[in-house]
N, CA, C and O of each residue as an XYZ file, in Angstrom:
812
protein
N       0.860     -1.281      0.007
C       0.084     -0.020     -0.006
C       0.803      1.388      0.016
O       1.820      1.495      0.701
N       0.388      2.338     -0.608
C       1.210      3.529     -0.717
C       1.030      4.345      0.508
O      -0.091      4.692      0.881
N       2.127      4.657      1.142
C       2.127      5.623      2.268
C       1.248      6.913      2.025
O       1.276      7.490      0.938
N       0.468      7.340      3.076
C      -0.296      8.538      2.779
C       0.657      9.883      2.584
O       0.352     10.872      1.917
N       1.750      9.703      3.245
C       2.831     10.879      3.193
C       3.696     10.746      2.039
O       4.542     11.622      1.862
N       3.602      9.730      1.190
C       4.609      9.662      0.108
C       4.303     10.700     -0.944
O       3.117     10.973     -1.127
N       5.166     11.270     -1.609
C       5.099     12.299     -2.505
C       3.972     12.210     -3.638
O       3.299     13.122     -4.117
N       3.965     10.779     -3.939
C       3.052     10.539     -5.181
C       1.645     10.641     -4.538
O       0.748     11.242     -5.129
N       1.449     10.065     -3.345
C      -0.022     10.077     -2.767
C      -0.312     11.571     -2.384
O      -1.479     11.949     -2.486
N       0.611     12.425     -1.966
C       0.177     13.758     -1.667
C      -0.163     14.546     -2.802
O      -1.032     15.414     -2.724
N       0.576     14.262     -4.042
C       0.166     14.881     -5.178
C      -1.122     14.475     -5.691
O      -1.949     15.301     -6.077
N      -1.312     13.267     -5.708
C      -2.640     12.757     -6.143
C      -3.802     13.129     -5.241
O      -4.904     13.303     -5.762
N      -3.646     13.265     -3.933
C      -4.686     13.737     -3.092
C      -4.853     15.263     -3.336
O      -5.983     15.746     -3.262
N      -3.824     16.011     -3.613
C      -3.913     17.330     -3.993
C      -4.703     17.632     -5.284
O      -5.456     18.606     -5.302
N      -4.564     16.844     -6.353
C      -5.274     16.893     -7.648
C      -6.718     16.482     -7.202
O      -7.660     17.183     -7.570
N      -6.899     15.552     -6.547
C      -8.343     15.031     -6.411
C      -9.047     16.184     -5.629
O     -10.165     16.544     -5.996
N      -8.492     16.720     -4.666
C      -9.114     17.879     -3.838
C      -9.425     19.108     -4.831
O     -10.536     19.635     -4.890
N      -8.340     19.497     -5.589
C      -8.634     20.384     -6.579
C      -9.766     20.234     -7.546
O     -10.645     21.082     -7.699
N      -9.682     19.067     -8.204
C     -10.871     18.637     -8.956
C     -12.265     18.755     -8.285
O     -13.205     19.306     -8.859
N     -12.349     18.270     -7.173
C     -13.441     18.218     -6.403
C     -13.937     19.798     -6.068
O     -15.109     20.144     -6.213
N     -12.962     20.625     -5.639
C     -13.258     21.938     -5.397
C     -13.902     22.828     -6.593
O     -14.858     23.599     -6.511
N     -13.087     22.497     -7.761
C     -13.468     23.053     -9.054
C     -14.832     22.516     -9.437
O     -15.657     23.322     -9.868
N     -15.135     21.307     -9.330
C     -16.568     20.705     -9.672
C     -17.528     21.400     -8.877
O     -18.544     21.885     -9.376
N     -17.209     21.482     -7.471
C     -18.220     22.100     -6.723
C     -18.511     23.430     -6.943
O     -19.685     23.797     -6.888
N     -17.532     24.288     -7.208
C     -17.699     25.832     -7.583
C     -18.393     25.747     -8.984
O     -19.307     26.561     -9.123
N     -18.159     24.977     -9.981
C     -18.734     25.063    -11.260
C     -20.315     24.590    -11.195
O     -21.228     25.099    -11.846
N     -20.416     23.606    -10.352
C     -21.916     23.033    -10.129
C     -22.796     24.157     -9.531
O     -23.953     24.295     -9.928
N     -22.243     24.994     -8.544
C     -22.871     26.019     -8.043
C     -23.268     27.028     -9.095
O     -24.427     27.424     -9.215
N     -22.277     27.425     -9.844
C     -22.596     28.442    -11.080
C     -23.611     28.025    -11.911
O     -24.556     28.743    -12.239
N     -23.407     26.620    -12.343
C     -24.395     26.019    -13.285
C     -25.862     25.880    -12.678
O     -26.842     25.978    -13.416
N     -25.967     25.675    -11.466
C     -27.133     25.453    -10.891
C     -28.031     26.775    -10.677
O     -29.260     26.786    -10.733
N     -27.243     27.838    -10.433
C     -27.823     29.263    -10.255
C     -28.249     29.585    -11.709
O     -29.405     29.982    -11.851
N     -27.594     29.486    -12.627
C     -27.913     29.718    -14.010
C     -28.986     28.963    -14.550
O     -29.769     29.442    -15.371
N     -29.055     27.772    -14.110
C     -30.220     26.944    -14.648
C     -31.503     27.389    -13.922
O     -32.557     27.427    -14.556
N     -31.459     27.722    -12.644
C     -32.724     28.225    -12.030
C     -33.061     29.478    -12.677
O     -34.240     29.730    -12.926
N     -32.147     30.267    -12.966
C     -32.389     31.749    -13.701
C     -33.221     31.373    -15.156
O     -34.304     31.861    -15.479
N     -32.470     30.429    -15.903
C     -33.171     30.195    -17.151
C     -34.535     29.464    -16.986
O     -35.444     29.774    -17.756
N     -34.727     28.575    -16.094
C     -35.957     27.997    -15.863
C     -36.953     29.083    -15.589
O     -37.999     29.097    -16.239
N     -36.708     30.011    -14.662
C     -37.633     30.922    -14.272
C     -38.004     31.854    -15.582
O     -39.174     32.176    -15.791
N     -37.123     32.192    -16.293
C     -37.223     32.880    -17.628
C     -38.274     32.130    -18.463
O     -39.248     32.741    -18.904
N     -38.105     30.884    -18.678
C     -38.934     30.055    -19.588
C     -40.207     29.918    -19.092
O     -41.170     29.933    -19.859
N     -40.360     29.759    -17.649
C     -41.687     29.584    -16.955
C     -42.436     30.930    -17.015
O     -43.652     30.894    -17.204
N     -41.729     32.270    -16.851
C     -42.584     33.377    -17.117
C     -42.939     33.796    -18.458
O     -43.808     34.643    -18.669
N     -42.205     33.148    -19.468
C     -42.718     33.258    -20.748
C     -43.451     32.125    -21.484
O     -43.517     31.990    -22.706
N     -44.024     31.285    -20.483
C     -44.811     30.400    -20.946
C     -44.163     29.250    -21.863
O     -44.924     28.654    -22.626
N     -43.049     28.967    -21.840
C     -42.329     27.982    -22.626
C     -42.189     26.723    -21.691
O     -41.587     26.864    -20.626
N     -42.713     25.507    -22.034
C     -42.625     24.378    -21.334
C     -41.085     23.764    -21.641
O     -40.615     23.583    -22.765
N     -40.458     23.507    -20.429
C     -39.106     22.919    -20.764
C     -38.870     21.783    -19.548
O     -39.320     21.876    -18.405
N     -38.169     20.845    -20.006
C     -37.565     19.850    -18.995
C     -35.978     19.897    -18.957
O     -35.318     19.598    -19.952
N     -35.429     20.267    -17.817
C     -34.060     20.165    -17.609
C     -33.675     18.725    -17.508
O     -34.445     17.912    -16.997
N     -32.502     18.386    -17.984
C     -32.191     16.833    -17.750
C     -30.592     16.728    -17.934
O     -29.914     17.602    -18.474
N     -30.168     15.694    -17.478
C     -28.720     15.362    -17.513
C     -28.026     16.438    -16.520
O     -28.736     17.154    -15.814
N     -26.852     16.510    -16.498
C     -25.905     17.420    -15.953
C     -26.431     17.957    -14.572
O     -26.890     17.088    -13.831
N     -26.438     19.244    -14.111
C     -26.610     19.571    -13.015
C     -28.060     19.252    -12.360
O     -28.184     18.897    -11.188
N     -28.959     19.395    -13.109
C     -30.432     18.779    -12.565
C     -30.406     17.466    -12.159
O     -31.025     17.086    -11.165
N     -29.676     16.676    -12.914
C     -29.547     15.089    -12.334
C     -28.786     15.093    -11.213
O     -29.174     14.359    -10.304
N     -27.687     15.807    -11.022
C     -26.796     15.674    -10.098
C     -27.449     16.179     -8.670
O     -27.226     15.679     -7.567
N     -28.213     17.168     -8.932
C     -28.995     17.673     -7.812
C     -29.851     16.771     -7.169
O     -29.945     16.653     -5.947
N     -30.589     16.020     -8.166
C     -31.551     14.913     -7.482
C     -31.007     13.634     -7.137
O     -31.559     12.934     -6.288
N     -30.037     13.303     -7.689
C     -29.517     11.916     -7.597
C     -28.239     11.620     -6.667
O     -28.071     10.571     -6.047
N     -27.365     12.725     -6.675
C     -26.147     12.624     -5.915
C     -26.141     13.320     -4.639
O     -26.882     14.294     -4.509
N     -25.302     12.894     -3.561
C     -25.296     13.310     -2.292
C     -24.989     14.943     -2.379
O     -25.581     15.719     -1.630
N     -24.079     15.368     -3.292
C     -24.011     16.566     -3.465
C     -23.620     16.885     -4.845
O     -22.808     16.137     -5.390
N     -24.130     17.981     -5.538
C     -23.974     18.297     -6.996
C     -22.582     18.328     -7.437
O     -22.263     17.955     -8.566
N     -21.711     18.781     -6.541
C     -20.253     18.740     -6.878
C     -19.640     17.437     -7.121
O     -18.587     17.369     -7.756
N     -20.199     16.441     -6.682
C     -19.731     15.129     -6.926
C     -19.843     14.491     -8.344
O     -19.418     13.379     -8.657
N     -20.554     15.477     -9.231
C     -20.741     14.918    -10.511
C     -20.292     15.922    -11.631
O     -21.117     16.758    -12.001
N     -19.061     15.898    -12.187
C     -18.679     16.948    -13.129
C     -19.624     17.197    -14.130
O     -20.094     16.282    -14.807
N     -19.971     18.508    -14.286
C     -20.912     18.912    -15.327
C     -20.319     20.034    -16.198
O     -19.669     20.927    -15.654
N     -20.506     20.023    -17.453
C     -20.012     21.004    -18.342
C     -20.948     21.987    -19.082
O     -20.532     22.957    -19.716
N     -22.271     21.646    -18.943
C     -23.245     22.427    -19.615
C     -24.559     22.254    -19.029
O     -24.746     21.470    -18.099
N     -25.502     22.983    -19.558
C     -26.954     22.856    -19.213
C     -27.594     22.226    -20.383
O     -27.315     22.568    -21.533
N     -28.526     21.227    -20.070
C     -29.406     20.871    -21.072
C     -30.940     21.071    -20.854
O     -31.499     20.689    -19.826
N     -31.589     21.694    -21.889
C     -33.043     21.912    -21.783
C     -33.729     21.483    -22.917
O     -33.364     21.783    -24.053
N     -34.751     20.765    -22.658
C     -35.605     20.117    -23.603
C     -36.873     20.768    -23.903
O     -37.627     20.969    -22.951
N     -37.220     21.117    -25.028
C     -38.367     21.848    -25.388
C     -39.190     21.209    -26.575
O     -38.676     20.334    -27.272
N     -40.267     21.587    -26.759
C     -41.087     21.149    -27.959
C     -40.595     21.977    -29.269
O     -40.367     23.186    -29.261
N     -40.472     21.140    -30.370
C     -40.001     21.696    -31.500
C     -40.662     22.966    -31.916
O     -40.059     23.738    -32.661
N     -42.020     23.270    -31.429
C     -42.662     24.500    -31.724
C     -42.225     25.677    -30.855
O     -42.545     26.837    -31.113
N     -41.513     25.334    -29.864
C     -40.987     26.342    -29.032
C     -39.614     26.715    -29.008
O     -39.113     27.436    -28.145
N     -38.902     26.110    -30.160
C     -37.348     26.262    -30.280
C     -37.068     27.862    -30.654
O     -36.220     28.563    -30.102
N     -37.917     28.255    -31.650
C     -37.594     29.673    -32.052
C     -37.743     30.714    -30.819
O     -36.983     31.670    -30.668
N     -38.754     30.422    -30.011
C     -38.953     31.516    -28.871
C     -37.898     31.152    -27.800
O     -37.451     32.017    -27.047
N     -37.514     29.887    -27.744
C     -36.582     29.576    -26.569
C     -35.166     30.189    -27.142
O     -34.440     30.780    -26.342
N     -34.798     30.068    -28.394
C     -33.612     30.761    -28.882
C     -33.546     32.344    -28.606
O     -32.576     32.964    -28.171
N     -34.759     32.831    -28.949
C     -34.788     34.245    -28.734
C     -34.639     34.708    -27.401
O     -33.992     35.729    -27.166
N     -35.314     33.880    -26.295
C     -35.200     34.173    -25.004
C     -33.753     34.016    -24.456
O     -33.278     34.786    -23.621
N     -33.151     33.050    -24.945
C     -31.678     32.739    -24.353
C     -30.779     33.932    -25.067
O     -29.852     34.447    -24.440
N     -31.065     34.288    -26.242
C     -30.185     35.328    -26.905
C     -30.369     36.594    -26.192
O     -29.425     37.353    -25.973
N     -31.706     36.858    -25.787
C     -31.952     38.355    -25.007
C     -31.467     38.241    -23.514
O     -31.629     39.175    -22.729
N     -30.862     37.050    -23.153
C     -30.546     36.983    -21.784
C     -28.961     36.442    -21.726
O     -28.570     35.610    -20.907
N     -28.271     36.958    -22.567
C     -26.743     36.741    -22.408
C     -26.174     35.529    -23.344
O     -25.008     35.174    -23.168
N     -26.878     34.966    -24.214
C     -26.420     33.899    -24.972
C     -26.200     34.284    -26.457
O     -26.839     35.182    -27.006
N     -25.226     33.520    -27.079
C     -25.083     33.688    -28.417
C     -24.938     32.177    -29.121
O     -24.203     31.316    -28.637
N     -25.582     32.011    -30.095
C     -25.546     30.631    -30.790
C     -24.058     30.401    -31.171
O     -23.398     31.306    -31.683
N     -23.534     29.148    -30.904
C     -22.117     28.909    -31.406
C     -22.031     28.717    -32.767
O     -22.952     28.050    -33.240
N     -21.178     29.114    -33.541
C     -21.093     29.049    -34.918
C     -21.247     27.624    -35.464
O     -20.627     26.710    -34.921
N     -22.046     27.394    -36.515
C     -22.353     26.154    -36.985
C     -22.196     26.081    -38.598
O     -22.722     25.261    -39.350
N     -21.367     27.114    -38.918
C     -21.395     27.111    -40.421
C     -22.409     27.963    -41.117
O     -22.764     29.077    -40.732
N     -22.844     27.329    -42.184
C     -23.777     28.104    -42.920
C     -25.047     28.371    -42.088
O     -25.522     27.458    -41.412
N     -25.602     29.578    -42.116
C     -26.870     29.895    -41.400
C     -28.059     29.309    -42.049
O     -28.215     29.481    -43.258
N     -29.003     28.560    -41.283
C     -30.144     28.187    -41.770
C     -31.290     28.722    -40.884
O     -31.130     29.349    -39.837
N     -32.527     28.371    -41.478
C     -33.628     28.816    -40.667
C     -33.847     27.888    -39.492
O     -33.398     26.742    -39.463
N     -34.637     28.498    -38.421
C     -34.850     27.593    -37.448
C     -35.895     26.387    -37.725
O     -35.922     25.341    -37.076
N     -36.702     26.697    -38.740
C     -37.520     25.616    -39.079
C     -36.777     24.391    -39.782
O     -37.035     23.197    -39.629
N     -35.820     24.950    -40.567
C     -34.976     23.959    -41.166
C     -34.047     23.160    -40.169
O     -33.866     21.952    -40.321
N     -33.502     23.834    -39.206
C     -32.760     23.226    -38.234
C     -33.536     22.243    -37.377
O     -33.006     21.192    -37.018
N     -34.773     22.557    -37.043
C     -35.553     21.652    -36.235
C     -35.914     20.393    -37.029
O     -36.175     19.343    -36.443
N     -35.928     20.494    -38.294
C     -36.283     19.426    -39.137
C     -35.255     18.368    -39.289
O     -35.573     17.186    -39.418
N     -33.890     18.826    -39.273
C     -32.784     17.823    -39.455
C     -31.989     17.653    -38.293
O     -31.241     16.677    -38.226
N     -32.056     18.483    -37.362
C     -31.132     18.177    -36.159
C     -31.909     18.200    -34.901
O     -33.135     18.288    -34.957
N     -31.283     18.126    -33.764
C     -31.892     17.861    -32.485
C     -31.536     18.766    -31.367
O     -32.082     18.702    -30.266
N     -30.437     19.766    -31.737
C     -30.051     20.525    -30.594
C     -29.312     21.735    -31.136
O     -28.839     21.641    -32.269
N     -29.172     22.796    -30.490
C     -28.273     23.823    -30.854
C     -27.524     24.230    -29.472
O     -28.025     24.014    -28.369
N     -26.308     24.824    -29.661
C     -25.457     25.033    -28.497
C     -25.347     26.679    -28.519
O     -25.205     27.402    -29.505
N     -25.447     27.021    -27.241
C     -25.406     28.572    -27.172
C     -24.288     28.793    -26.011
O     -24.357     28.144    -24.968
N     -23.295     29.704    -26.233
C     -22.485     30.032    -25.142
C     -22.669     31.409    -24.659
O     -22.958     32.307    -25.449
N     -22.508     31.628    -23.341
C     -22.784     32.910    -22.744
C     -21.826     33.892    -23.129
O     -20.637     33.589    -23.226
N     -22.234     35.019    -23.350
C     -21.307     36.085    -23.993
C     -20.295     36.566    -22.896
O     -19.176     36.878    -23.303
N     -20.527     36.653    -21.695
C     -19.650     37.215    -20.699
C     -19.121     36.054    -19.719
O     -18.210     36.350    -18.945
N     -19.608     34.837    -19.710
C     -19.167     33.848    -18.759
C     -18.719     32.538    -19.445
O     -19.569     31.708    -19.767
N     -17.447     32.339    -19.670
C     -17.077     31.156    -20.494
C     -17.362     29.723    -19.839
O     -17.171     28.650    -20.412
N     -17.891     29.902    -18.435
C     -18.208     28.624    -17.844
C     -19.651     28.135    -18.257
O     -20.061     27.009    -17.974
N     -20.313     28.976    -18.879
C     -21.777     28.709    -19.021
C     -21.947     28.422    -20.634
O     -21.576     29.152    -21.553
N     -22.560     27.251    -20.708
C     -22.819     26.829    -22.083
C     -24.309     26.098    -21.839
O     -24.588     25.427    -20.845
N     -25.186     26.369    -22.943
C     -26.436     25.701    -22.551
C     -26.760     25.053    -24.183
O     -26.397     25.530    -25.258
N     -27.452     23.989    -23.959
C     -27.782     23.286    -25.133
C     -29.213     23.172    -25.224
O     -29.717     22.572    -24.274
N     -30.051     23.609    -26.163
C     -31.368     23.693    -26.271
C     -31.834     22.490    -27.223
O     -31.622     22.536    -28.434
N     -32.371     21.594    -26.712
C     -32.777     20.344    -27.330
C     -34.357     20.366    -27.716
O     -35.185     20.901    -26.980
N     -34.678     19.759    -28.893
C     -36.118     19.547    -29.081
C     -36.363     18.024    -29.505
O     -37.490     17.568    -29.697
N     -35.249     17.331    -29.622
C     -35.285     15.828    -29.842
C     -34.031     15.420    -29.055
O     -33.128     16.186    -28.718
N     -34.114     13.943    -28.781
C     -33.152     13.347    -28.227
C     -31.943     13.061    -29.072
O     -30.784     13.117    -28.661
N     -32.304     12.762    -30.244
C     -31.312     12.274    -31.387
C     -31.529     12.880    -32.779
O     -32.619     13.401    -33.013
N     -30.673     12.856    -33.624
C     -30.938     13.431    -34.908
C     -32.124     12.842    -35.517
O     -32.148     11.614    -35.597
N     -33.267     13.620    -36.030
C     -34.236     12.949    -36.703
C     -33.887     11.962    -37.763
O     -32.990     12.185    -38.575
N     -34.641     10.802    -37.752
C     -34.154      9.792    -38.815
C     -33.686      8.491    -37.996
O     -33.906      7.356    -38.421
N     -33.081      8.728    -36.894
C     -32.758      7.611    -35.899
C     -33.902      7.165    -35.386
O     -34.704      7.970    -34.913
N     -34.142      5.896    -35.398
C     -35.423      5.400    -34.754
C     -35.314      5.108    -33.306
O     -34.495      4.324    -32.827
N     -36.301      5.873    -32.556
C     -36.284      5.551    -31.234
C     -37.586      6.117    -30.758
O     -38.102      7.020    -31.416
N     -38.210      5.633    -29.587
C     -39.440      5.791    -29.102
C     -39.836      6.907    -28.271
O     -40.967      6.976    -27.790
N     -38.771      7.952    -28.052
C     -38.898      8.792    -27.014
C     -39.114     10.216    -27.568
O     -38.212     11.040    -27.416
N     -40.172     10.529    -28.154
C     -40.659     11.821    -28.647
C     -40.963     12.836    -27.489
O     -41.353     12.513    -26.367
N     -40.727     14.109    -27.931
C     -41.227     15.108    -26.882
C     -42.426     14.892    -26.105
O     -42.501     15.085    -24.892
N     -43.438     14.451    -26.912
C     -44.805     14.264    -26.404
C     -44.685     13.146    -25.191
O     -45.079     13.353    -24.043
N     -44.138     12.062    -25.602
C     -43.904     10.968    -24.725
C     -43.233     11.416    -23.428
O     -43.708     11.157    -22.322
N     -42.147     12.078    -23.613
C     -41.373     12.565    -22.445
C     -42.235     13.536    -21.496
O     -42.221     13.444    -20.269
N     -42.939     14.417    -22.171
C     -43.681     15.310    -21.369
C     -44.786     14.585    -20.542
O     -45.066     14.953    -19.401
N     -45.365     13.605    -21.125
C     -46.208     12.701    -20.311
C     -45.607     11.952    -19.284
O     -46.179     11.642    -18.240
N     -44.286     11.622    -19.626
C     -43.663     10.964    -18.525
C     -42.771     11.792    -17.510
O     -41.817     11.301    -16.906
N     -43.184     13.077    -17.397
C     -42.676     13.971    -16.532
C     -43.678     14.364    -15.474
O     -44.850     14.008    -15.595
N     -43.227     15.168    -14.319
C     -44.179     15.615    -13.461
C     -43.739     16.849    -12.905
O     -42.557     17.172    -13.024
N     -44.676     17.684    -12.222
C     -44.167     19.044    -11.953
C     -43.203     18.774    -10.569
O     -43.397     17.929     -9.695
N     -42.244     19.642    -10.649
C     -41.307     19.649     -9.754
C     -40.588     20.902     -9.436
O     -40.942     21.788    -10.215
N     -39.660     21.323     -8.530
C     -39.099     22.582     -8.239
C     -37.550     22.378     -8.364
O     -37.100     21.274     -8.057
N     -36.835     23.213     -8.725
C     -35.399     23.400     -8.781
C     -34.979     24.702     -8.089
O     -35.367     25.767     -8.570
N     -34.228     24.686     -7.014
C     -34.039     25.813     -6.265
C     -35.286     26.799     -6.145
O     -35.081     28.005     -6.289
N     -36.421     26.383     -5.917
C     -37.720     27.110     -5.746
C     -38.401     27.486     -6.958
O     -39.488     28.062     -6.911
N     -37.789     27.174     -8.114
C     -38.288     27.492     -9.411
C     -39.169     26.376     -9.846
O     -38.732     25.232     -9.718
N     -40.523     26.590    -10.417
C     -41.377     25.596    -10.897
C     -40.657     24.977    -12.259
O     -39.996     25.681    -13.022
N     -40.855     23.723    -12.430
C     -40.058     22.973    -13.557
C     -40.665     21.645    -13.718
O     -41.701     21.393    -13.101
N     -40.077     20.697    -14.549
C     -40.646     19.482    -14.695
C     -39.436     18.470    -14.416
O     -38.286     18.891    -14.544
N     -39.659     17.211    -14.055
C     -38.754     16.250    -13.805
C     -39.289     15.090    -14.395
O     -40.496     14.867    -14.310
N     -38.347     14.148    -15.118
C     -38.710     12.927    -15.776
C     -38.881     11.962    -14.559
O     -38.361     12.065    -13.448
N     -39.758     10.969    -15.042
C     -39.866      9.717    -14.118
C     -38.555      9.029    -14.072
O     -37.810      9.194    -15.038
N     -38.139      8.231    -13.020
C     -37.033      7.533    -13.109
C     -36.881      6.531    -14.217
O     -35.822      6.301    -14.800
N     -38.022      5.964    -14.451
C     -37.978      5.000    -15.875
C     -37.711      5.909    -17.110
O     -36.812      5.579    -17.883
N     -38.366      6.924    -17.318
C     -38.139      7.943    -18.422
C     -36.604      8.194    -18.520
O     -35.892      7.988    -19.503
N     -36.237      8.682    -17.299
C     -34.811      9.131    -17.160
C     -33.703      8.087    -17.494
O     -32.668      8.404    -18.081
N     -33.971      6.892    -17.106
C     -33.105      5.788    -17.440
C     -33.132      5.625    -18.838
O     -32.034      5.508    -19.383
N     -34.265      5.587    -19.626
C     -34.360      5.204    -21.034
C     -33.626      6.549    -21.701
O     -32.863      6.355    -22.648
N     -33.814      7.720    -21.288
C     -33.075      8.815    -21.963
C     -31.650      8.724    -21.840
O     -30.959      8.903    -22.842
N     -31.080      8.442    -20.629
C     -29.619      8.461    -20.319
C     -29.102      7.254    -21.053
O     -28.037      7.370    -21.659
N     -29.739      6.119    -21.061
C     -29.279      5.005    -21.594
C     -29.124      5.092    -23.359
O     -28.250      4.528    -24.017
N     -30.081      5.844    -23.815
C     -30.064      6.123    -25.261
C     -29.107      7.079    -25.634
O     -28.579      6.974    -26.741
N     -28.763      8.116    -24.778
C     -27.821      9.105    -25.106
C     -26.499      8.509    -24.760
O     -25.580      8.762    -25.539
N     -26.247      7.766    -23.729
C     -24.818      7.150    -23.587
C     -24.564      6.074    -24.664
O     -23.436      5.987    -25.149
N     -25.486      5.308    -25.036
C     -25.141      4.287    -25.994
C     -24.921      4.799    -27.347
O     -23.846      4.527    -27.881
N     -25.892      5.591    -28.060
C     -25.926      6.055    -29.361
C     -25.187      7.183    -29.648
O     -24.763      7.355    -30.791
N     -24.934      8.129    -28.592
C     -23.967      9.290    -28.922
C     -22.653      8.996    -28.302
O     -21.624      9.315    -28.898
N     -22.619      8.453    -27.230
C     -21.148      8.406    -26.647
C     -20.615      6.897    -26.719
O     -19.511      6.631    -26.245
N     -21.301      6.047    -27.236
C     -20.891      4.662    -27.259
C     -20.460      4.075    -25.863
O     -19.578      3.218    -25.926
N     -20.902      4.373    -24.710
C     -20.864      4.106    -23.474
C     -19.394      4.287    -22.954
O     -18.921      3.715    -21.972
N     -18.747      5.184    -23.781
C     -17.325      5.445    -23.287
C     -17.092      6.351    -21.930
O     -16.390      5.917    -21.017
N     -17.677      7.534    -21.867
C     -17.412      8.372    -20.637
C     -17.780      7.575    -19.385
O     -18.823      6.922    -19.377
N     -17.047      7.600    -18.433
C     -17.311      6.948    -17.313
C     -18.395      7.662    -16.518
O     -19.094      6.977    -15.771
N     -18.588      8.884    -16.602
C     -19.627      9.510    -15.846
C     -21.006      9.129    -16.481
O     -21.956      9.181    -15.701
N     -21.239      8.798    -17.616
C     -22.622      8.305    -18.118
C     -22.777      6.792    -17.565
O     -23.916      6.348    -17.424
N     -21.812      6.102    -17.293
C     -22.123      4.834    -16.608
C     -22.346      5.111    -15.085
O     -23.179      4.502    -14.413
N     -21.525      6.085    -14.608
C     -21.851      6.399    -13.074
C     -23.158      6.933    -12.922
O     -23.822      6.588    -11.945
N     -23.622      7.740    -13.768
C     -25.061      8.211    -13.668
C     -26.129      7.273    -13.694
O     -27.086      7.365    -12.925
N     -25.989      6.225    -14.687
C     -27.006      5.169    -14.711
C     -26.857      4.298    -13.462
O     -27.862      3.953    -12.841
N     -25.813      3.987    -13.134
C     -25.645      3.241    -11.898
C     -26.210      3.932    -10.684
O     -26.768      3.293     -9.792
N     -26.061      5.252    -10.652
C     -26.581      5.975     -9.557
C     -28.047      6.247     -9.513
O     -28.638      6.512     -8.467
N     -28.675      6.165    -10.813
C     -30.170      6.134    -10.900
C     -30.750      4.711    -10.430
O     -31.715      4.580     -9.676
N     -30.145      3.865    -10.891
C     -30.612      2.405    -10.324
C     -30.401      2.214     -8.922
O     -31.183      1.515     -8.279
N     -29.295      2.838     -8.324
C     -29.284      2.782     -6.866
C     -30.199      3.553     -6.140
O     -30.683      3.164     -5.077
N     -30.471      4.678     -6.689
C     -31.455      5.607     -5.979
C     -32.980      5.033     -6.239
O     -33.869      5.304     -5.432
N     -33.190      4.374     -7.192
C     -34.510      3.874     -7.614
C     -34.566      2.405     -7.922
O     -34.843      2.018     -9.057
N     -34.276      1.477     -6.810
C     -34.058      0.119     -6.948
C     -35.413     -0.504     -7.497
O     -35.291     -1.589     -8.067
N     -36.644      0.020     -7.403
C     -37.871     -0.543     -7.886
C     -38.246      0.005     -9.150
O     -39.437      0.156     -9.420
N     -37.238      0.353    -10.039
C     -37.769      0.629    -11.413
C     -38.562     -0.146    -12.019
O     -38.407     -1.359    -11.872
N     -39.504      0.306    -12.768
C     -40.604     -0.568    -13.597
C     -39.771     -0.795    -14.774
O     -39.781      0.051    -15.668
N     -39.009     -1.906    -14.878
C     -38.427     -2.232    -16.100
C     -39.348     -2.763    -17.280
O     -38.851     -3.056    -18.367
């Protein structure tokens, strides 16, 4: 066993503590921003489901900082994408360059998300989703199905929606398998955590 006071052990311990502290600070920033955006969407009558990332960490981990998060994920109906984009752009965000400009209607028909970066805070990135995967890939989780599989909830005192554990498991497994090929360790940890927190999942 490695002695706790060995140089390598001290260096590793320092790095782990540094990573933990950074993740905790970033999670705090992301959760504050998520609450702000959810309040804006709610006030403007746009139905939205936050999922993955900070919202998942807040509900399923003992402390949000235990789960590294890089961005915010908001799921809206395709018919609300234009209004959602306008709201985000009016509140500090700009669309990340995606080459040739296309209309929102065209984007909704062939893609599933758009990424926006905050103009003043490089730590803040938000992905606005209207589909879980690129249209054309067969899967059963449409916006309508996910909305019916969600329920009223609160995030930091702000009204929002949360997916049922069964729907959340399906969403995360689909995302992990088809988009990430089960490679990132954190997607496996998330699914394991979900099962641990909800041992009576309706399989």
